[in-house]
C-alpha positions, 0 to 999 in steps of 0.5 A: 404442631403443638399438641394442645391444639391437635385433635388427638383423643387418646384412650387409655383402655382397649375398646371392647369391640376391637379384635385386631391389635391395629384396630385397638391401637389406631382407636386408642392413639386417636388415628381413626374413629368409627362412624358406622360398621366398617366405616371410619373417619381418619383423624389428623394424626391417622390421615398424615400416615395414610398420606405418607403411604399415598406419597410412596405409592405415587412415587413408585407408580410414576417411576414405573411409567404410570400416569395418575388420573381420577375416575368417578366413584358412581358408575352406571349400571350399564357398564357392569352389565356390559361386562357381565358383572352386574350379576356375577359380582354379588351382594358386595356391590352397593347398588342404588338408583337415581331420582329417575330410576336409572341403576348405579353402583358405587365402585368396588373396582373400576375395570369397566370405567377405565376400559370405557375411557380408553376405548373412547380415547385411544385408537392407534397402536402408537399410543400403546403401551399405557398405564393409568392409576388412581388412588380413590375410595372404593365401596363393598358391602361386606357381609361382616366388616371386622378388624378395623381397616383390615376389612371395611366397607369403604376404604382407600385403594390404588388401582392401576390398569395397563393396556398393551398391544400383545401378551409379550407387552403385557409381561413387561408392564405386569413386571413393571408393576410387580417390581413397583409393588416390591418397592412400595411395600419395602419402603412401607417397612412391611414384611411381605410375600408375593404369592400365587393367587386366584383371579376371583371375580376380577378374572384373568390368568397369571396373578399374584397376591402381596401378603403382609405376614401377620397372625391376624391375617384371614388368608393362609400362605403356603410356602416353601422354606427351601425355594422361592415358591409361595401361594395362597391356600386357594391356589397352593399345590403340594406333593402328597405320599400315601404310605402303608395301609390301614390297621384293618387291611388284609392284603388282596382281600375284596371289598367288604361291608361293615356295619357302622351304625350312626357313624356319619362323619370321618372322625366317627369312622376313624374312632369306630374302626380304629384307623387313621383318617388318611385311610378313609376315602371321603365322597362328597355329593355337590351340585355343579352349575345344577349337575350332581358330581361326586368328589373323592379325596382322602378323609384328612383333607378338604375340598378346595372350592375354588380349584374344583370350580376351575376343574369342572368349568362352573361358576357355582358349587353347592351341596347336595341335599339329602333327598337329592342324594337319595335320588342317586341311590345313596344315603347321606353319610354313607355315600361311596363310589362303588355301586353308585348310580350313573353320576359324574366322579372326580377324584383328588390326586390324594387317593391315587395308590390307596389300598385297604381303604374304607369308603361309604356302602351307599346303605344306611349304617354301612361302609366298605373296607379293604378297597383298593383304588387302582383295583376297585374304582376303575378309571377315575378323573384325577385333578388337584382339587384339595387344600394343601395340608401339613406334611405335603412337600413342595412341587418344585424342590420336594422340601416340606411346605410351611404355613403362615397367615397373611394380610393381602395388601396388594394384587396384580392381574393379567386380565388379557382381553376379558374387558376389552373385548367385552367393552370394545376396546380396540386399537388399529395396528400398522396394517390398519387392522383392528385388535383388542387391547391386552389388559393388566390390573393392579391394586393396593389396599392403601388404608389396609396397608396402614393397618398392616404396618401397625400389625407388624410394628407395635409392642405392649405400649403402642405403635412403633412407626417405620420412619417413612410413615410416622405422622411426625418424626419427632415428638418433642416433650416439655415436662413442665410447661409452667417452667420458663426455662423449659418452655423457652428451650422447647420453643427454640428446638421446635423451630430449629427442627421445623426450619430444618424440615422435620415434622415435630409434635410438641407436647406442650399440654399441662399434663402429668409427665406420666400421662405425656410419656404414656401417649408418646409411647402409644403414638410411637413416633421414631424419635422422642426428645424430653426437655426437663430438669436439665434445660438450664444446662441446655441438655435434651433427653433422646429416646428411640422408639424402636430400639428403646435407646435413651441418651442425653445430647447438648442442644447444639448437637441435635440437628446433626444427630437428627441428620444421622438418625433419619438417614 
């Protein structure tokens, strides 16, 4: 491709509304342009990179035995209502009506559609197992689209669905997809971790997220440097040890009221009593599907709402209002577990064994000190309902856990019979009995992978493409296009390389050399070939974008060199 004809509008300045590096570079390099908030057009160079990712995805999906198809993006509301997700999915589901008033949704995911299709077409055990996939645009009405392609309202996704006869069959299908994902992200050049995760609105049991490591990531990964344990913060568990007692503790002392005027936060209480927050028991009053619950945990830790929902078996957690707290016989900011009216109490494992602790006294401007959890709080229901904190240990090997930021680029779920039973997808076994199909679901954010790759592969000058994804493998630059010798040699090299199967972008623009070199670094293709003053000697300057290595070769050496470089 000749660059003077390419739609590739590069920008010198960083767009003011672009926070993430990938967003900045994709705009500056002319890969994408915004149409509306969270909605982007892919210009030719960006589309070529996106297509390379799709090719890798298709090759690995096909290798794993999955079959590609394509489903509609417009879904009848009755499908989502039959699965129970029309109301549960929330405002991210884009809803609309046709001219006849019939309700539809733009596809955010396709569990309902694929299950209905398979229900109508597959009836015998002889047709199972089956895995189907598609690469298609998805729509989600994100409250706050940000970071370019990392969180948009319209995005490209690969979603696959497996159908098996048994849980053991699902295990095999799940592992096949898991292995395919490892291959896909490795071939895309990503540094990633597969972490245990929560299934969220999709549902199901076992699930893993594939996280590309990046500082801009909105997810926190908790992992063990010593073993293979890794989970996102929503799911992560750790071991915590309560060491020592507070500085105000008196051995064997009974709970005693202490005046704490206007002290309503953990930080204020820690400063007022000159104690560490880990010696304070935080009492949080919540409404769990309409029922009041008091949650106890150590003052330096935070509640994990997803874990709490699972432990309580509820769908919604909200904070109690001041008037609702008063109705329980307490005061906002001074809630405590001792002397509280009859209400369900659940405690995080972090407070087990605490002695000399401080709790709210259920009275304005007062707390209780010298509290021994085992002695004074009676029999509590304990569970893991907190976010793992710094200094906690691995539940498998005891090594201190580490934290990192990540971008979710893939997610695999074991759905079980959640959708097949709800939508009637069953098969007839060898004995003529009807059984529900066992399902799995497997997604990759294809457009998000593109952004994640750039987040990991760039420098201060621009993008550094992995060879597998580069829109063009070779960037050919003619320094002076009015020089007939340089143009003739460039033309010869361009045709020779394209005939050999290499994708080449030839910068034949009438621009200053500095502009061309800056654009070449910004676009970041793996190998740059510059035709300049030594064209009459048939010498070419080669520069590798990743290593910055520069050297000269004779034209006759180029093809051999390219074969070595790209293999």
